[in-house]
ROSE-4610 file (N, C-alpha, C; in Angstrom, 1 decimal, always signed):
// ROSE-4610
residu = [M/M/M/L/L/L/N/N/N/L/L/L/I/I/I/G/G/G/T/T/T/Y/Y/Y/E/E/E/C/C/C/K/K/K/A/A/A/D/D/D/A/A/A/K/K/K/G/G/G/R/R/R/V/V/V/M/M/M/V/V/V/P/P/P/A/A/A/P/P/P/L/L/L/K/K/K/K/K/K/Q/Q/Q/L/L/L/T/T/T/P/P/P/V/V/V/M/M/M/T/T/T/D/D/D/G/G/G/F/F/F/V/V/V/I/I/I/K/K/K/R/R/R/A/A/A/V/V/V/F/F/F/Q/Q/Q/P/P/P/C/C/C/L/L/L/E/E/E/V/V/V/Y/Y/Y/P/P/P/M/M/M/Q/Q/Q/E/E/E/W/W/W/N/N/N/S/S/S/L/L/L/M/M/M/Q/Q/Q/K/K/K/M/M/M/G/G/G/Q/Q/Q/L/L/L/N/N/N/R/R/R/F/F/F/N/N/N/R/R/R/K/K/K/N/N/N/N/N/N/D/D/D/F/F/F/I/I/I/R/R/R/R/R/R/F/F/F/T/T/T/A/A/A/G/G/G/V/V/V/R/R/R/T/T/T/V/V/V/E/E/E/L/L/L/D/D/D/A/A/A/T/T/T/G/G/G/R/R/R/I/I/I/N/N/N/I/I/I/P/P/P/K/K/K/D/D/D/L/L/L/A/A/A/S/S/S/F/F/F/A/A/A/G/G/G/I/I/I/T/T/T/K/K/K/E/E/E/I/I/I/V/V/V/I/I/I/S/S/S/S/S/S/A/A/A/I/I/I/N/N/N/I/I/I/V/V/V/E/E/E/I/I/I/W/W/W/D/D/D/K/K/K/D/D/D/K/K/K/Y/Y/Y/E/E/E/Q/Q/Q/A/A/A/I/I/I/N/N/N/D/D/D/A/A/A/A/A/A/N/N/N/D/D/D/F/F/F/A/A/A/D/D/D/L/L/L/A/A/A/E/E/E/D/D/D/V/V/V/M/M/M/G/G/G/D/D/D/A/A/A/N/N/N/D/D/D/T/T/T/N/N/N/G/G/G/I/I/I/S/S/S]
num = [1/1/1/2/2/2/3/3/3/4/4/4/5/5/5/6/6/6/7/7/7/8/8/8/9/9/9/10/10/10/11/11/11/12/12/12/13/13/13/14/14/14/15/15/15/16/16/16/17/17/17/18/18/18/19/19/19/20/20/20/21/21/21/22/22/22/23/23/23/24/24/24/25/25/25/26/26/26/27/27/27/28/28/28/29/29/29/30/30/30/31/31/31/32/32/32/33/33/33/34/34/34/35/35/35/36/36/36/37/37/37/38/38/38/39/39/39/40/40/40/41/41/41/42/42/42/43/43/43/44/44/44/45/45/45/46/46/46/47/47/47/48/48/48/49/49/49/50/50/50/51/51/51/52/52/52/53/53/53/54/54/54/55/55/55/56/56/56/57/57/57/58/58/58/59/59/59/60/60/60/61/61/61/62/62/62/63/63/63/64/64/64/65/65/65/66/66/66/67/67/67/68/68/68/69/69/69/70/70/70/71/71/71/72/72/72/73/73/73/74/74/74/75/75/75/76/76/76/77/77/77/78/78/78/79/79/79/80/80/80/81/81/81/82/82/82/83/83/83/84/84/84/85/85/85/86/86/86/87/87/87/88/88/88/89/89/89/90/90/90/91/91/91/92/92/92/93/93/93/94/94/94/95/95/95/96/96/96/97/97/97/98/98/98/99/99/99/100/100/100/101/101/101/102/102/102/103/103/103/104/104/104/105/105/105/106/106/106/107/107/107/108/108/108/109/109/109/110/110/110/111/111/111/112/112/112/113/113/113/114/114/114/115/115/115/116/116/116/117/117/117/118/118/118/119/119/119/120/120/120/121/121/121/122/122/122/123/123/123/124/124/124/125/125/125/126/126/126/127/127/127/128/128/128/129/129/129/130/130/130/131/131/131/132/132/132/133/133/133/134/134/134/135/135/135/136/136/136/137/137/137/138/138/138/139/139/139/140/140/140/141/141/141/142/142/142/143/143/143/144/144/144/145/145/145/146/146/146/147/147/147/148/148/148/149/149/149/150/150/150/151/151/151/152/152/152/153/153/153/154/154/154/155/155/155/156/156/156]
x = [+24.1/+24.8/+23.6/+24.7/+24.1/+23.7/+23.4/+23.2/+22.7/+23.6/+23.1/+22.9/+21.8/+21.7/+21.5/+22.3/+21.7/+23.2/+23.1/+23.9/+23.7/+24.1/+23.2/+23.9/+24.2/+24.8/+24.3/+25.5/+25.1/+26.2/+26.2/+27.2/+27.4/+29.2/+29.4/+29.8/+29.6/+29.4/+30.7/+31.2/+32.4/+32.7/+32.0/+32.7/+33.1/+32.5/+32.7/+31.5/+30.8/+29.5/+28.7/+28.2/+27.1/+25.9/+25.1/+23.4/+23.6/+23.3/+23.0/+21.6/+21.5/+20.1/+19.4/+17.9/+16.8/+16.7/+16.8/+16.9/+17.8/+19.5/+20.4/+20.1/+19.6/+19.9/+19.1/+17.8/+16.9/+17.5/+18.6/+18.6/+19.5/+20.3/+21.5/+20.4/+19.5/+18.4/+19.3/+19.1/+19.3/+20.8/+21.8/+23.4/+23.8/+22.7/+22.9/+23.5/+22.6/+23.2/+25.1/+25.2/+27.0/+27.6/+27.0/+28.3/+28.6/+29.8/+30.6/+32.2/+33.2/+34.0/+34.7/+35.2/+35.6/+37.0/+37.5/+38.9/+39.3/+40.1/+40.9/+40.5/+40.1/+40.1/+41.3/+41.6/+42.5/+43.0/+42.4/+42.5/+42.5/+41.3/+40.7/+40.9/+40.6/+41.1/+39.2/+38.8/+37.8/+37.9/+36.4/+36.5/+35.5/+36.1/+35.1/+34.4/+32.7/+32.1/+31.8/+32.4/+32.1/+31.0/+29.8/+29.1/+30.0/+29.5/+30.6/+30.7/+29.4/+29.5/+30.3/+30.6/+30.8/+32.6/+32.7/+34.3/+35.1/+34.0/+34.4/+34.9/+33.7/+34.1/+35.6/+35.6/+36.8/+38.1/+38.0/+39.5/+39.4/+38.7/+38.6/+39.3/+39.4/+40.0/+41.5/+41.2/+43.0/+43.6/+42.9/+43.5/+44.2/+43.7/+44.5/+46.1/+46.2/+47.6/+48.4/+49.9/+51.0/+51.8/+51.8/+52.3/+53.6/+54.3/+55.5/+56.2/+55.4/+56.0/+55.2/+56.5/+56.7/+56.0/+55.1/+54.5/+53.1/+52.6/+51.2/+51.5/+52.4/+52.0/+52.4/+53.3/+53.1/+51.6/+51.0/+49.2/+48.4/+48.5/+47.9/+47.9/+49.0/+49.4/+48.8/+49.1/+48.8/+47.4/+46.6/+45.2/+44.3/+45.0/+43.8/+44.4/+45.4/+46.1/+44.5/+44.7/+43.6/+42.0/+41.8/+40.6/+40.2/+39.0/+38.1/+36.7/+36.2/+35.1/+33.8/+32.9/+31.6/+30.4/+29.5/+27.9/+27.4/+26.4/+24.9/+24.5/+24.9/+24.1/+22.5/+21.9/+20.9/+19.7/+20.5/+20.0/+20.4/+20.9/+21.3/+22.2/+23.5/+24.7/+25.8/+26.7/+27.8/+29.0/+30.0/+31.0/+32.0/+32.8/+34.2/+35.2/+36.2/+37.0/+38.2/+38.3/+39.6/+41.0/+41.6/+42.5/+41.8/+41.0/+40.3/+39.5/+38.8/+38.8/+39.2/+40.6/+42.1/+42.3/+42.6/+42.5/+41.6/+40.6/+40.0/+39.6/+40.2/+39.5/+38.7/+37.6/+36.4/+36.5/+35.6/+35.1/+34.0/+33.1/+31.5/+30.6/+30.8/+29.7/+30.6/+29.6/+30.3/+29.5/+29.9/+28.9/+28.5/+27.8/+28.0/+27.4/+27.9/+27.7/+28.0/+26.7/+26.9/+27.9/+28.4/+29.4/+29.4/+28.0/+27.8/+27.3/+28.3/+27.8/+28.8/+29.5/+30.2/+29.4/+29.7/+29.1/+30.7/+31.0/+32.2/+31.7/+32.7/+32.0/+33.5/+32.7/+33.6/+33.6/+34.8/+34.3/+33.9/+32.4/+31.7/+32.3/+33.9/+34.3/+35.2/+36.0/+36.7/+35.4/+34.6/+33.5/+33.4/+32.6/+32.5/+33.5/+34.9/+36.3/+36.2/+36.3/+36.6/+35.8/+34.7/+33.4/+33.6/+33.7/+34.2/+35.0/+36.2/+37.5/+37.7/+36.9/+36.7/+35.6/+34.4/+33.4/+34.5/+35.1/+35.8/+36.0/+36.9/+37.6/+36.2/+35.4/+34.3/+33.8/+33.5/+32.9/+34.4/+35.5/+36.5/+36.6/+36.7/+35.9/+35.4/+34.1/+33.0/+33.6/+33.7/+34.2/+35.5/+36.1/+37.2/+36.8/+35.9/+35.6/+34.2/+33.5/+32.3/+32.1/+32.9/+32.7/+33.5/+33.2/+33.9/+33.7/+34.3/+33.4/+32.9/+33.1/+32.8/+31.2/+31.0/+29.5/+28.7/+27.5/+26.2/+25.6/+25.6/+24.9/+25.7/+27.0/+27.7/+28.2/+28.0/+28.7/+29.1/+30.2/+30.2/+30.1]
y = [+101.0/+101.5/+103.1/+104.4/+105.6/+105.9/+106.6/+107.4/+108.8/+109.7/+110.8/+111.6/+112.4/+113.2/+114.6/+115.5/+117.0/+117.5/+119.1/+119.9/+121.0/+121.7/+122.9/+124.2/+125.3/+126.6/+127.1/+127.3/+127.7/+129.1/+129.3/+130.1/+130.0/+130.2/+129.8/+130.9/+130.5/+131.9/+132.0/+133.6/+133.6/+132.8/+131.9/+130.7/+129.3/+129.4/+128.3/+127.2/+127.6/+127.0/+127.3/+125.9/+125.9/+125.6/+125.8/+125.0/+124.1/+123.3/+121.8/+121.8/+121.8/+122.2/+121.0/+121.6/+120.4/+119.3/+119.2/+118.2/+117.1/+117.3/+116.6/+116.3/+117.3/+116.8/+115.5/+115.5/+114.6/+113.1/+113.1/+112.5/+111.5/+112.1/+112.1/+111.3/+111.8/+110.9/+109.9/+108.7/+107.4/+107.2/+108.2/+107.7/+109.2/+109.7/+111.4/+111.0/+109.8/+109.8/+109.5/+108.3/+107.8/+109.2/+110.1/+111.3/+111.2/+111.9/+112.2/+112.5/+112.4/+112.4/+113.6/+114.9/+115.6/+115.5/+115.6/+115.3/+116.1/+116.6/+117.2/+116.1/+116.3/+115.6/+115.2/+114.1/+113.8/+114.3/+114.0/+115.3/+116.6/+117.0/+118.2/+119.6/+120.6/+121.3/+122.1/+120.5/+121.0/+119.6/+119.4/+118.8/+117.6/+116.5/+115.6/+115.0/+114.9/+114.6/+113.1/+112.0/+110.6/+110.2/+109.8/+109.4/+108.2/+108.0/+107.4/+105.9/+105.2/+103.6/+103.7/+104.4/+105.1/+105.0/+105.6/+106.0/+104.6/+104.2/+103.0/+101.5/+101.3/+100.6/+100.8/+102.3/+102.4/+102.5/+102.5/+102.5/+101.0/+100.0/+98.7/+98.2/+98.8/+98.3/+98.8/+100.3/+100.6/+99.6/+99.4/+98.5/+97.5/+96.8/+96.1/+96.0/+97.6/+97.5/+97.4/+96.7/+96.5/+98.1/+98.3/+99.2/+99.4/+98.4/+98.0/+98.7/+98.9/+99.3/+100.9/+101.2/+102.9/+103.7/+103.2/+103.8/+103.8/+102.8/+102.2/+103.1/+103.2/+104.3/+105.6/+106.1/+107.3/+107.7/+106.7/+107.3/+107.3/+106.1/+106.5/+107.7/+107.9/+109.5/+110.7/+110.7/+111.9/+111.5/+110.5/+110.4/+110.9/+110.4/+110.8/+112.5/+112.7/+114.2/+115.4/+115.7/+116.5/+116.0/+114.5/+114.5/+114.3/+114.8/+115.2/+114.9/+114.2/+113.8/+115.3/+115.2/+116.2/+115.5/+116.7/+116.3/+117.4/+117.4/+118.8/+119.1/+120.0/+120.4/+120.7/+121.0/+121.0/+121.8/+122.8/+124.0/+123.0/+122.0/+121.4/+121.8/+122.8/+123.1/+122.2/+122.1/+121.2/+122.5/+122.4/+122.8/+122.8/+123.6/+122.9/+123.5/+122.8/+123.3/+124.7/+125.4/+126.2/+125.8/+124.6/+124.5/+123.5/+123.2/+122.5/+123.6/+124.6/+125.1/+126.1/+126.2/+127.2/+126.3/+124.7/+123.9/+124.0/+123.9/+124.1/+125.5/+126.7/+127.9/+128.4/+127.5/+128.3/+129.7/+130.2/+131.6/+131.8/+132.1/+132.3/+131.9/+131.8/+131.2/+129.8/+128.9/+127.5/+126.7/+125.6/+124.5/+122.7/+122.5/+121.5/+120.3/+119.7/+118.5/+116.8/+116.4/+114.5/+114.3/+112.8/+112.2/+110.8/+110.1/+109.2/+109.0/+108.2/+107.6/+108.9/+109.9/+111.1/+112.4/+113.5/+114.8/+115.8/+116.4/+117.4/+118.6/+119.3/+120.7/+121.8/+122.6/+123.5/+125.0/+125.5/+127.1/+127.5/+127.9/+127.9/+128.2/+129.3/+129.7/+128.6/+128.3/+126.5/+125.9/+125.1/+124.4/+124.2/+125.8/+126.0/+126.1/+126.5/+126.2/+124.8/+124.2/+122.8/+121.9/+122.4/+122.0/+122.7/+123.7/+124.2/+123.7/+123.2/+123.0/+121.6/+120.6/+119.1/+119.0/+120.0/+120.0/+119.7/+120.2/+119.9/+118.5/+118.0/+116.7/+115.6/+116.1/+114.7/+114.2/+114.2/+113.1/+111.9/+112.5/+111.3/+110.7/+111.5/+110.4/+110.0/+109.9/+109.1/+108.0/+108.3/+106.8/+105.7/+106.5/+105.8/+105.1/+106.2/+105.2/+103.9/+104.4/+103.8/+103.0/+103.2/+102.9/+101.3/+100.7/+99.2/+98.6/+98.5/+98.1/+96.5/+95.6/+94.3/+94.5/+95.2/+95.3/+96.6/+96.1/+96.5/+97.5/+97.5/+98.6/+99.7/+99.6/+101.1/+100.8/+100.0/+99.8/+98.4/+97.7/+96.8/+96.2]
z = [+85.7/+84.8/+85.4/+85.8/+85.5/+84.0/+83.5/+82.5/+82.3/+82.4/+83.0/+81.3/+81.2/+80.1/+80.1/+79.8/+79.7/+79.8/+79.1/+79.5/+79.7/+80.8/+81.8/+81.8/+81.9/+81.6/+83.7/+84.0/+85.6/+85.6/+87.3/+87.8/+88.8/+88.9/+90.6/+91.1/+92.6/+93.1/+93.8/+95.1/+95.2/+95.8/+96.5/+97.5/+96.7/+95.4/+94.6/+94.7/+95.1/+94.9/+93.9/+93.5/+92.0/+92.4/+92.5/+92.1/+91.0/+91.6/+90.2/+89.9/+88.3/+87.6/+88.3/+88.3/+88.8/+87.9/+86.4/+85.7/+86.1/+86.5/+86.6/+88.3/+89.2/+90.2/+90.3/+90.0/+89.7/+89.4/+87.8/+87.6/+88.5/+89.9/+90.8/+91.9/+91.7/+93.0/+93.7/+92.8/+92.9/+93.7/+93.6/+93.8/+94.9/+95.1/+96.1/+97.1/+98.1/+99.4/+99.6/+99.0/+98.9/+98.6/+98.3/+97.6/+96.8/+96.2/+94.8/+95.3/+93.9/+94.0/+93.0/+93.1/+92.4/+91.9/+90.6/+90.3/+89.3/+88.6/+87.1/+86.2/+85.0/+84.2/+83.7/+82.8/+82.3/+80.9/+79.8/+79.0/+78.9/+79.2/+78.6/+80.3/+80.5/+81.3/+82.1/+82.4/+83.1/+84.4/+85.1/+86.1/+86.0/+86.8/+86.5/+87.8/+87.9/+89.3/+88.9/+90.0/+89.8/+90.7/+90.6/+91.7/+92.5/+93.7/+94.8/+94.2/+93.7/+93.3/+92.0/+91.0/+89.6/+90.0/+90.7/+91.5/+91.9/+92.6/+93.6/+92.8/+91.6/+90.7/+89.8/+89.6/+88.6/+89.8/+91.1/+92.0/+92.2/+92.0/+92.0/+90.7/+89.8/+88.5/+88.5/+89.0/+89.0/+90.4/+91.0/+92.3/+91.8/+90.9/+90.4/+89.6/+89.2/+88.7/+89.6/+89.3/+89.9/+90.7/+91.4/+92.0/+91.8/+91.4/+91.8/+90.4/+89.3/+88.1/+87.9/+87.7/+87.9/+87.0/+86.0/+85.3/+85.7/+86.3/+86.7/+88.3/+88.8/+90.0/+89.9/+89.2/+88.4/+87.9/+86.9/+86.8/+87.7/+88.6/+90.1/+90.6/+90.8/+91.9/+91.1/+89.3/+88.7/+88.8/+88.5/+88.1/+89.8/+90.8/+92.1/+92.6/+92.2/+92.6/+93.0/+93.9/+94.1/+94.3/+94.1/+94.4/+95.5/+95.9/+96.6/+96.8/+98.2/+98.1/+98.4/+97.6/+97.9/+98.1/+98.5/+99.0/+98.2/+97.7/+97.8/+98.9/+99.2/+100.5/+100.5/+101.4/+101.8/+100.7/+100.1/+98.8/+97.5/+97.5/+96.2/+95.6/+96.2/+96.0/+95.9/+95.0/+95.2/+95.4/+96.2/+96.4/+95.6/+94.8/+94.2/+94.7/+95.1/+95.8/+95.0/+95.8/+94.8/+94.2/+94.6/+93.7/+92.3/+92.6/+91.4/+90.3/+90.8/+90.4/+89.7/+90.3/+89.6/+88.0/+88.4/+87.3/+86.1/+86.3/+85.3/+84.6/+85.4/+85.0/+84.8/+86.2/+86.6/+87.1/+87.0/+87.6/+88.4/+87.1/+87.4/+86.4/+84.7/+84.4/+83.9/+84.4/+83.8/+82.9/+82.9/+81.7/+82.5/+83.0/+83.6/+82.8/+82.4/+81.2/+81.6/+81.3/+81.2/+80.5/+80.9/+80.4/+80.5/+80.2/+80.8/+81.6/+82.7/+84.2/+85.1/+84.2/+85.3/+84.7/+85.9/+85.0/+84.5/+83.8/+84.1/+83.9/+84.9/+85.2/+84.7/+83.4/+82.4/+82.9/+82.6/+82.4/+81.0/+81.0/+79.9/+78.4/+78.8/+77.5/+77.0/+78.0/+77.5/+76.9/+77.5/+76.8/+75.6/+75.3/+74.1/+72.8/+73.4/+72.3/+72.3/+73.3/+73.5/+72.2/+72.3/+71.7/+70.1/+69.7/+68.8/+67.8/+68.7/+68.5/+67.5/+68.7/+68.1/+66.9/+66.6/+65.8/+64.4/+64.1/+62.5/+62.6/+63.9/+63.7/+63.9/+64.2/+64.8/+64.0/+62.6/+61.8/+62.0/+61.3/+61.6/+62.8/+64.1/+65.0/+65.3/+65.3/+65.1/+64.5/+62.8/+62.2/+62.8/+63.3/+64.2/+65.4/+66.3/+67.4/+67.0/+66.6/+66.2/+64.8/+63.9/+62.6/+62.1/+63.0/+63.1/+61.6/+60.7/+59.1/+59.4/+60.2/+60.4/+61.0/+62.2/+62.9/+61.9/+61.6/+61.0/+61.7/+63.2/+64.2/+64.5/+63.9/+64.5/+65.8/+66.6/+68.0/+68.2/+68.9/+68.7/+70.0]
């Protein structure tokens, strides 16, 4: 499994191209030849970039859903809305499609942040707001997510 590390401030040019920072590009090297999928995030106003192997694994799980269940069908449609394949160009840039940039409010100043096995692309101001908004609740969130009373290691 891919385990990406880092948060990087970058700039998007007028055409929506973003230079992937060298440390992140180095981490992505093993999966770069397969390409990536870029999509709208479910819970935040940002974009998610999945290495193709991670995307295919997720799609395999979603393929198990019964499409004759209306909620499943609606979820699949919304989850995959606006999905595009993207690649790094010869200079190490990724092109953010205009409709996805508009969804995330991305103009020029952006943040690229690792999220374990995917990368999030944020408008810089929205990223800082999301981090600051979550700061007050992070201790409670950490306890709810990681604080199983029966587990002495903190992760079950």
